Backbone bond lengths (Angstrom), bond angles and torsions (degrees), N, CA, C in turn:
res aa  C-N    CA-C-N  psi(-1)  N-CA   C-N-CA  omega(-1)  CA-C   N-CA-C  phi
1 M - - - 1.462 - - 1.535 111.77 -
2 I 1.338 115.97 -39.12 1.457 119.62 -179.25 1.530 110.45 -62.32
3 K 1.324 116.89 -43.87 1.467 120.22 177.59 1.519 110.87 -61.70
4 A 1.339 116.49 -37.82 1.462 120.55 179.08 1.525 111.17 -65.04
5 I 1.334 116.97 -38.98 1.465 120.72 178.69 1.520 110.40 -64.05
6 F 1.341 116.15 -46.85 1.466 119.31 179.61 1.528 111.26 -62.86
7 Y 1.325 116.54 -39.00 1.470 119.66 179.73 1.526 110.30 -66.38
8 K 1.331 116.53 -39.66 1.463 120.09 178.25 1.531 110.95 -61.67
9 E 1.325 116.35 -41.23 1.460 119.39 179.13 1.524 111.03 -67.40
10 W 1.325 116.85 -36.43 1.458 119.36 177.57 1.533 111.05 -64.98
11 I 1.321 116.45 -38.81 1.465 120.24 178.41 1.529 109.97 -58.36
12 K 1.329 116.92 -38.38 1.466 120.62 -177.65 1.526 112.35 -71.06
13 I 1.326 117.66 -32.72 1.472 119.19 -174.07 1.535 112.40 -107.68
14 R 1.324 117.98 4.74 1.467 119.74 -170.56 1.528 113.57 -64.42
15 R 1.330 118.25 -26.92 1.468 120.10 177.40 1.525 110.97 -86.65
16 F 1.322 116.09 -38.99 1.459 119.70 -177.81 1.527 111.96 -71.66
17 Y 1.313 117.18 -40.96 1.460 120.85 -169.89 1.533 113.46 -61.97
18 P 1.338 119.90 -46.45 1.467 118.57 177.95 1.522 112.68 -61.88
19 V 1.336 117.27 -37.35 1.461 120.30 177.92 1.517 110.25 -64.39
20 C 1.331 115.66 -44.15 1.464 120.76 178.68 1.526 110.58 -62.39
21 A 1.327 116.83 -40.78 1.460 120.63 -179.97 1.524 111.37 -63.96
22 V 1.320 116.65 -41.14 1.471 120.72 178.77 1.527 110.52 -63.85
23 I 1.326 116.67 -42.89 1.473 120.52 179.56 1.525 110.74 -64.18
24 V 1.333 116.25 -46.40 1.469 120.47 179.13 1.524 110.35 -60.61
25 L 1.331 116.30 -46.86 1.455 120.59 179.41 1.523 111.02 -62.06
26 G 1.338 115.96 -41.41 1.457 120.30 -179.74 1.521 112.73 -62.88
27 F 1.320 116.48 -48.07 1.465 120.03 -179.92 1.527 111.24 -64.97
28 T 1.321 116.75 -39.27 1.462 119.93 -179.14 1.526 111.02 -66.21
29 L 1.321 117.20 -45.80 1.460 120.66 178.43 1.520 111.44 -65.01
30 F 1.330 116.78 -39.65 1.461 119.85 177.67 1.520 111.10 -61.41
31 S 1.319 116.50 -42.00 1.465 120.89 179.19 1.520 110.96 -62.32
32 V 1.331 116.44 -42.91 1.464 120.89 179.59 1.530 111.16 -68.86
33 F 1.339 116.57 -43.78 1.469 119.78 -179.12 1.525 111.26 -65.27
34 R 1.328 116.40 -31.65 1.456 119.65 177.71 1.529 110.40 -64.47
35 V 1.320 115.65 -42.30 1.468 119.93 176.18 1.524 110.10 -64.56
36 D 1.329 116.47 -41.51 1.459 121.08 -179.01 1.529 111.08 -63.48
37 R 1.305 116.52 -37.76 1.463 120.34 178.66 1.528 111.00 -65.38
38 V 1.331 116.43 -42.69 1.460 120.23 176.88 1.527 110.33 -62.13
39 A 1.325 115.88 -40.33 1.465 119.64 178.98 1.522 111.43 -63.74
40 D 1.333 117.13 -36.97 1.469 120.53 178.51 1.521 111.83 -67.21
41 F 1.336 117.26 -40.82 1.466 120.78 -175.50 1.528 112.46 -82.20
42 R 1.329 117.14 -37.47 1.464 119.72 -172.50 1.524 113.66 -116.15
43 G 1.314 115.36 -3.48 1.449 119.50 176.83 1.524 112.85 92.42
44 V 1.324 114.64 154.22 1.462 120.14 179.43 1.525 110.41 -64.33
45 E 1.343 115.89 -27.63 1.461 119.47 179.61 1.523 111.75 -58.56
46 H 1.350 115.41 -35.43 1.467 119.24 178.81 1.530 110.83 -66.09
47 I 1.331 117.34 -37.66 1.465 121.47 177.37 1.529 109.80 -61.94
48 W 1.313 116.66 -44.73 1.459 121.03 177.06 1.523 110.61 -60.12
49 E 1.347 115.91 -43.18 1.463 120.33 -178.52 1.525 110.94 -61.43
50 V 1.317 116.73 -43.19 1.469 120.96 179.90 1.520 110.30 -62.77
51 L 1.318 116.41 -42.97 1.463 120.45 -178.20 1.527 112.31 -67.98
52 L 1.314 116.81 -36.94 1.459 120.42 -173.62 1.526 113.87 -88.81
53 E 1.347 116.63 -30.39 1.456 119.45 -173.30 1.529 113.97 -108.87
54 K 1.306 116.89 -17.86 1.461 120.18 179.33 1.534 107.93 -120.57
55 D 1.297 117.39 143.84 1.472 121.73 -177.86 1.520 110.51 -75.21
56 S 1.324 115.20 71.30 1.457 121.37 -177.75 1.516 109.10 -141.05
57 V 1.349 115.22 148.59 1.464 120.76 173.23 1.529 110.93 -119.28
58 L 1.334 116.43 9.52 1.473 124.01 170.27 1.527 114.95 74.92
59 I 1.312 118.36 -8.91 1.471 120.10 -178.72 1.522 110.65 -122.37
60 E 1.326 116.99 29.45 1.471 120.36 -177.06 1.524 113.29 -60.11
61 M 1.330 117.66 -23.85 1.466 119.37 -179.17 1.535 112.03 -65.96
62 L 1.330 116.99 -15.95 1.470 121.08 179.04 1.525 112.65 -90.29
63 Q 1.325 117.29 0.24 1.465 121.31 -168.74 1.526 113.38 -56.26
64 Y 1.317 117.41 -45.74 1.468 120.15 -174.14 1.534 113.08 -99.85
65 L 1.318 117.07 2.50 1.466 120.11 -178.78 1.526 112.56 -65.39
66 P 1.344 120.27 -46.62 1.468 119.21 177.06 1.529 112.64 -60.71
67 L 1.327 117.00 -37.67 1.470 121.12 178.25 1.521 110.27 -60.34
68 L 1.331 116.50 -46.75 1.466 121.00 -179.60 1.525 111.28 -64.63
69 C 1.325 116.77 -40.35 1.469 120.32 178.77 1.527 110.94 -61.77
70 G 1.324 116.70 -43.00 1.462 120.34 -179.92 1.515 112.29 -62.86
71 I 1.328 116.41 -43.42 1.468 120.64 -179.89 1.526 111.08 -64.14
72 L 1.326 116.37 -48.78 1.471 120.21 -176.10 1.523 111.77 -66.64
73 L 1.333 117.31 -38.70 1.463 119.50 179.83 1.519 110.85 -63.48
74 A 1.325 117.27 -42.41 1.468 120.36 179.27 1.525 110.98 -64.68
75 I 1.321 116.88 -39.49 1.471 120.24 178.17 1.518 110.76 -62.41
76 V 1.329 116.57 -47.00 1.466 120.92 -179.90 1.525 110.76 -62.92
77 Q 1.310 116.41 -35.52 1.464 120.79 -174.29 1.519 113.24 -81.09
78 F 1.334 117.71 -36.19 1.462 119.09 -169.74 1.525 115.30 -113.16
79 V 1.312 119.21 -23.25 1.469 119.44 178.05 1.534 111.76 -60.33
80 P 1.345 119.30 -43.29 1.483 118.17 177.22 1.523 113.08 -58.34
81 E 1.332 117.56 -31.45 1.463 120.08 178.79 1.527 111.36 -60.52
82 M 1.343 116.27 -34.76 1.461 120.82 -177.94 1.529 111.80 -88.10
83 I 1.328 116.93 -45.70 1.467 120.71 -176.43 1.524 110.89 -65.02
84 Q 1.321 116.48 -43.68 1.455 121.08 -177.39 1.528 113.37 -89.99
85 K 1.348 116.16 10.13 1.472 121.99 175.51 1.529 112.42 57.50
86 R 1.338 116.86 36.23 1.459 119.75 -178.03 1.523 112.64 -91.27
87 L 1.330 116.48 -15.85 1.460 118.79 -174.98 1.526 111.89 -63.86
88 K 1.331 116.02 -40.67 1.461 119.49 -179.33 1.521 110.92 -61.12
89 L 1.341 116.78 -42.75 1.463 120.86 177.68 1.526 110.53 -64.98
90 T 1.335 116.30 -40.79 1.460 120.40 179.84 1.523 111.21 -60.20
91 L 1.329 116.32 -42.54 1.464 120.56 -177.71 1.524 113.01 -72.91
92 H 1.334 116.60 -14.03 1.468 119.77 178.90 1.528 112.47 -93.93
93 L 1.311 117.42 2.00 1.462 119.44 176.45 1.524 109.79 -69.87
94 P 1.326 117.58 152.75 1.479 121.01 -177.98 1.535 111.22 -74.63
95 F 1.327 115.04 70.11 1.460 121.64 -177.79 1.514 107.13 -157.43
96 P 1.339 119.03 143.01 1.476 120.18 -179.90 1.527 111.62 -54.41
97 Q 1.325 116.17 127.45 1.462 120.25 -171.11 1.524 113.17 -63.78
98 N 1.314 117.14 -49.49 1.461 119.79 -179.28 1.526 111.47 -62.88
99 R 1.316 115.64 -38.74 1.462 118.99 178.73 1.524 110.44 -64.45
100 M 1.325 116.56 -37.84 1.459 120.13 178.97 1.529 110.99 -62.72
101 I 1.338 116.89 -45.98 1.461 120.76 179.45 1.525 110.44 -62.51
102 L 1.329 116.49 -41.69 1.464 119.89 179.59 1.527 111.15 -64.61
103 L 1.324 117.43 -35.74 1.458 120.10 176.94 1.525 111.21 -68.81
104 M 1.315 116.79 -36.80 1.465 120.22 175.51 1.530 110.44 -62.78
105 L 1.334 115.40 -42.66 1.460 120.10 177.20 1.524 110.82 -65.77
106 L 1.316 116.63 -38.54 1.457 120.43 178.95 1.527 111.26 -61.59
107 A 1.327 116.19 -39.57 1.470 119.57 178.66 1.526 110.78 -60.04
108 G 1.327 116.59 -45.69 1.459 119.76 178.56 1.514 112.49 -67.66
109 A 1.339 116.73 -39.23 1.463 120.82 -179.34 1.523 111.04 -64.31
110 V 1.320 117.06 -40.28 1.470 120.59 178.42 1.524 110.14 -65.17
111 A 1.329 116.35 -40.85 1.469 119.89 177.73 1.529 110.70 -61.17
112 L 1.323 116.49 -42.39 1.470 120.25 178.28 1.524 110.81 -65.98
113 L 1.327 117.16 -44.47 1.456 120.56 -179.77 1.522 111.66 -59.23
114 L 1.316 116.80 -35.47 1.461 120.67 177.82 1.525 110.47 -63.76
115 L 1.334 116.60 -45.69 1.458 120.30 177.75 1.524 110.98 -61.70
116 F 1.326 116.49 -47.23 1.461 120.22 -178.26 1.530 110.95 -64.23
117 S 1.326 116.76 -36.97 1.470 120.31 179.05 1.517 110.99 -63.87
118 I 1.332 116.59 -39.80 1.464 119.94 177.65 1.521 110.31 -61.95
119 Q 1.339 116.75 -43.98 1.459 120.28 177.11 1.528 111.61 -58.55
120 I 1.312 116.00 -48.43 1.464 120.49 -177.34 1.523 111.10 -62.89
121 I 1.324 116.79 -40.93 1.468 120.74 179.55 1.523 110.92 -63.23
122 I 1.332 117.04 -42.66 1.469 120.66 179.00 1.521 110.40 -63.28
123 I 1.326 116.44 -47.47 1.466 120.97 -178.95 1.524 110.75 -62.16
124 Y 1.319 116.28 -47.25 1.466 119.91 -179.22 1.530 111.14 -64.57
125 S 1.335 116.68 -44.31 1.465 120.51 -175.99 1.523 111.62 -61.15
126 Y 1.328 117.45 -35.78 1.463 119.51 179.70 1.524 111.71 -76.91
127 F 1.319 116.73 -52.46 1.464 118.97 -171.11 1.525 113.34 -70.60
128 R 1.317 118.48 -24.26 1.461 118.86 -179.02 1.525 111.54 -68.68
129 H 1.354 117.32 -17.07 1.460 120.83 179.15 1.524 113.04 -85.55
130 I 1.328 117.95 -20.68 1.465 119.27 -176.39 1.524 112.85 -118.01
131 L 1.338 116.86 -6.94 1.460 120.13 -177.30 1.523 110.47 -128.74
132 V 1.314 115.45 158.89 1.464 119.43 172.13 1.523 108.40 -72.73
133 S 1.309 116.21 162.84 1.464 120.56 -174.32 1.519 112.36 -61.85
134 E 1.354 117.17 -31.89 1.468 120.49 -179.43 1.525 111.14 -63.97
135 L 1.333 116.91 -40.63 1.461 119.84 -179.37 1.526 111.32 -74.69
136 T 1.329 116.32 -35.42 1.465 119.26 175.14 1.526 110.23 -62.88
137 S 1.326 116.02 -42.85 1.467 119.99 177.35 1.523 110.75 -62.98
138 R 1.321 116.15 -35.78 1.467 119.88 179.14 1.527 110.87 -61.02
139 I 1.320 116.13 -42.59 1.465 120.44 179.53 1.527 110.22 -65.39
140 L 1.317 117.11 -45.63 1.467 120.76 -177.37 1.522 111.83 -67.67
141 L 1.331 116.91 -41.24 1.467 119.89 179.61 1.524 111.30 -67.88
142 T 1.329 117.21 -35.01 1.464 120.16 177.59 1.515 111.08 -66.79
143 S 1.334 116.50 -35.75 1.467 119.91 -178.73 1.524 112.99 -83.90
144 A 1.324 118.43 -12.20 1.470 121.28 -177.68 1.530 113.07 -55.35
145 P 1.358 119.61 -44.92 1.478 118.63 178.69 1.525 112.90 -62.10
146 W 1.331 118.43 -26.59 1.465 120.43 178.90 1.526 110.16 -64.69
147 F 1.333 115.65 -43.59 1.466 119.81 -178.88 1.535 111.26 -72.16
148 I 1.321 116.43 -37.46 1.471 119.19 176.03 1.525 109.84 -64.31
149 A 1.343 116.58 -37.48 1.466 120.68 177.47 1.526 110.82 -62.93
150 G 1.333 117.05 -36.79 1.464 119.95 177.91 1.512 112.40 -61.63
151 M 1.335 116.34 -40.08 1.466 120.10 178.42 1.526 110.69 -69.59
152 T 1.340 116.00 -41.25 1.465 119.73 178.25 1.523 110.62 -62.29
153 A 1.328 116.44 -43.01 1.466 120.58 179.00 1.524 111.22 -62.09
154 Y 1.335 116.73 -35.64 1.465 120.35 178.02 1.523 111.10 -63.03
155 F 1.317 117.25 -49.40 1.468 120.55 -178.75 1.535 111.10 -66.10
156 C 1.332 116.73 -40.34 1.466 119.56 -179.54 1.527 111.44 -66.91
157 T 1.327 116.54 -38.98 1.467 119.76 179.04 1.521 110.71 -67.13
158 A 1.335 116.81 -38.40 1.466 120.07 174.67 1.518 110.36 -60.85
159 W 1.319 116.78 -42.56 1.472 122.91 176.45 1.519 110.65 -55.55
160 I 1.323 116.24 -46.50 1.471 121.27 -178.49 1.521 110.98 -69.07
161 C 1.328 116.89 -43.62 1.468 120.56 -177.79 1.527 112.25 -63.83
162 L 1.321 116.79 -35.96 1.468 120.90 -177.65 1.524 113.20 -83.68
163 E 1.323 117.01 -10.85 1.461 121.00 179.18 1.531 110.36 -65.07
164 P 1.339 118.74 128.07 1.470 120.69 -175.00 1.529 115.31 -82.42
165 T 1.343 119.44 -10.23 1.471 120.21 -178.10 1.518 110.36 -125.59
166 W 1.340 115.88 143.52 1.465 120.83 -177.94 1.523 112.05 -70.89
167 K 1.320 117.36 -32.18 1.467 119.69 179.80 1.521 110.81 -59.32
168 W 1.320 116.12 -45.26 1.456 119.97 179.38 1.524 111.30 -74.18
169 R 1.324 116.97 -30.81 1.471 119.12 178.05 1.521 111.24 -61.22
170 I 1.322 116.45 -40.92 1.464 119.83 179.31 1.527 110.34 -62.01
171 A 1.322 116.67 -44.59 1.463 120.52 178.04 1.526 111.09 -63.49
172 E 1.331 116.34 -37.58 1.461 120.03 179.96 1.528 111.81 -70.47
173 V 1.328 116.60 -35.97 1.466 120.12 176.22 1.526 110.30 -61.62
174 L 1.324 116.90 -44.45 1.461 120.88 179.32 1.528 110.84 -64.42
175 T 1.335 116.64 -41.79 1.466 120.27 178.63 1.520 110.96 -64.67
176 A 1.327 116.73 -45.03 1.466 120.97 -179.36 1.522 111.32 -64.41
177 T 1.331 116.76 -38.90 1.462 120.29 177.76 1.519 110.92 -61.83
178 G 1.333 116.34 -43.32 1.454 120.46 178.13 1.523 112.39 -63.34
179 L 1.332 116.90 -41.46 1.463 120.20 179.15 1.522 111.66 -64.54
180 C 1.329 116.18 -46.46 1.466 119.56 -178.05 1.528 111.61 -67.72
181 R 1.335 116.11 -28.94 1.467 119.42 178.74 1.528 111.31 -63.72
182 I 1.319 117.43 -27.56 1.462 121.51 -179.07 1.523 111.33 -58.16
183 Y 1.318 116.27 -33.70 1.463 120.38 -175.07 1.534 113.03 -75.78
184 F 1.318 117.27 -8.69 1.467 120.02 -174.88 1.531 111.81 -127.29
185 L 1.316 117.75 27.11 1.457 120.89 -176.83 1.530 112.24 -74.04
186 S 1.308 116.97 -29.16 1.462 120.44 -177.47 1.516 110.51 -125.46
187 Q 1.326 116.40 139.47 1.454 122.79 177.37 1.528 111.74 -98.61
188 L 1.325 118.36 -1.95 1.453 121.62 -178.06 1.527 110.91 -72.62
189 P 1.328 117.44 139.60 1.471 119.80 177.68 1.519 112.29 -58.50
190 Q 1.309 115.64 135.73 1.474 124.26 177.68 1.528 113.21 58.54
191 A 1.316 116.99 26.01 1.467 119.83 -179.94 1.527 111.97 -65.97
192 Y 1.339 117.07 -22.34 1.467 120.73 -175.01 1.530 112.84 -103.60
193 D 1.312 117.64 11.10 1.468 119.26 -175.78 1.527 112.70 -54.03
194 G 1.322 116.97 -42.15 1.455 120.05 -178.64 1.514 114.40 -81.86
195 M 1.349 116.13 -1.53 1.468 120.35 -175.35 1.522 113.00 -116.48
196 L 1.325 118.17 0.70 1.462 119.92 -174.32 1.526 111.67 -59.45
197 I 1.325 117.18 -38.49 1.467 119.76 179.61 1.521 110.63 -64.63
198 W 1.336 117.20 -35.26 1.462 120.53 178.17 1.521 111.03 -72.25
199 L 1.318 117.01 -36.34 1.462 119.85 176.96 1.524 110.65 -65.14
200 L 1.315 116.63 -39.52 1.463 120.42 176.29 1.528 111.05 -65.70
201 T 1.318 116.47 -34.23 1.466 120.62 177.33 1.525 110.81 -64.93
202 I 1.336 116.24 -41.93 1.470 120.29 176.48 1.523 110.12 -60.40
203 T 1.327 116.08 -43.53 1.468 119.99 179.52 1.525 111.06 -62.02
204 A 1.328 116.74 -42.56 1.464 120.63 178.00 1.526 110.64 -61.65
205 F 1.324 116.63 -37.29 1.471 120.64 177.61 1.531 110.51 -64.96
206 T 1.326 116.91 -43.42 1.471 119.48 -177.74 1.526 111.91 -67.88
207 L 1.329 117.29 -21.59 1.464 119.82 176.05 1.522 111.03 -58.31
208 M 1.335 116.68 -31.50 1.453 120.28 -176.18 1.530 112.94 -88.00
209 T 1.335 117.66 -13.99 1.465 119.17 -174.91 1.539 114.02 -62.96
210 P 1.355 119.83 -35.44 1.470 117.24 176.92 1.527 113.45 -59.24
211 L 1.335 116.29 -26.84 1.466 118.91 178.29 1.525 111.54 -66.23
212 L 1.341 117.77 -26.88 1.468 120.88 175.19 1.523 110.53 -65.44
213 S 1.333 115.78 -42.39 1.468 119.36 178.32 1.520 110.98 -65.09
214 I 1.331 116.32 -39.09 1.465 120.15 178.69 1.520 110.16 -65.46
215 W 1.318 117.48 -39.38 1.461 120.81 177.84 1.518 109.94 -62.19
216 R 1.330 117.67 -42.70 1.461 120.67 179.38 1.531 110.52 -67.24
217 F 1.325 116.95 -35.34 1.464 120.67 177.94 1.519 110.01 -64.87
218 R 1.325 116.68 -41.94 1.476 120.51 179.61 1.526 111.69 -67.59
219 Q 1.348 116.32 -27.01 1.462 120.38 178.04 1.528 112.24 -77.76
220 G 1.322 116.72 -4.79 1.461 120.37 177.55 1.515 114.27 89.62
221 C 1.340 118.59 12.83 1.462 121.27 178.65 1.531 109.93 -71.03
222 Q 1.315 116.86 120.63 1.477 121.48 -178.93 1.526 108.75 -150.65
223 D 1.340 115.52 154.63 1.465 120.37 173.70 1.530 109.56 -72.52
């Protein structure tokens, strides 16, 4: 049954996911090549100067990309369940309901983690050749909240998509917006170093929020 659930989720995202991967890869490579071009024209010393004297990590154009990926993946994965009235049938399968939803979320989370891992590998592989390890770590630690925000946005969007009533969806949209805003309050490099564990805690909390929508759906709450 578990393999069947994962296969079903892959069927839903199989067209979107390759397109999303190409876009993510394209933006990440463009960001790196842009830095490389500056290094060729103005020297690696200029890259060091920007990192040390200006509040920049050189990859700011990627800041909201993980957030967008998380939102779109959840929409592609869970909106059909509601529009095509498949959720009720899914919940009637001979399998624990909450476990089934968590496995569906796990499938999407693993897909997102794969995309984010590719981004991180590309960024690390390039910068480790032109920067000392401390500056490379600075770039990765500064971007860490962006990737955590992408996962949080995925779980929150799933929560909203699975919600059976519009009144609660509006409240959930406002709550999710407030939560995701936390990850982008500061533009300073490594501003979130002391808060990463708390950001991960928020993400872990949002993992459970879709189960609230499922509980309300089972209670018969509908527009």
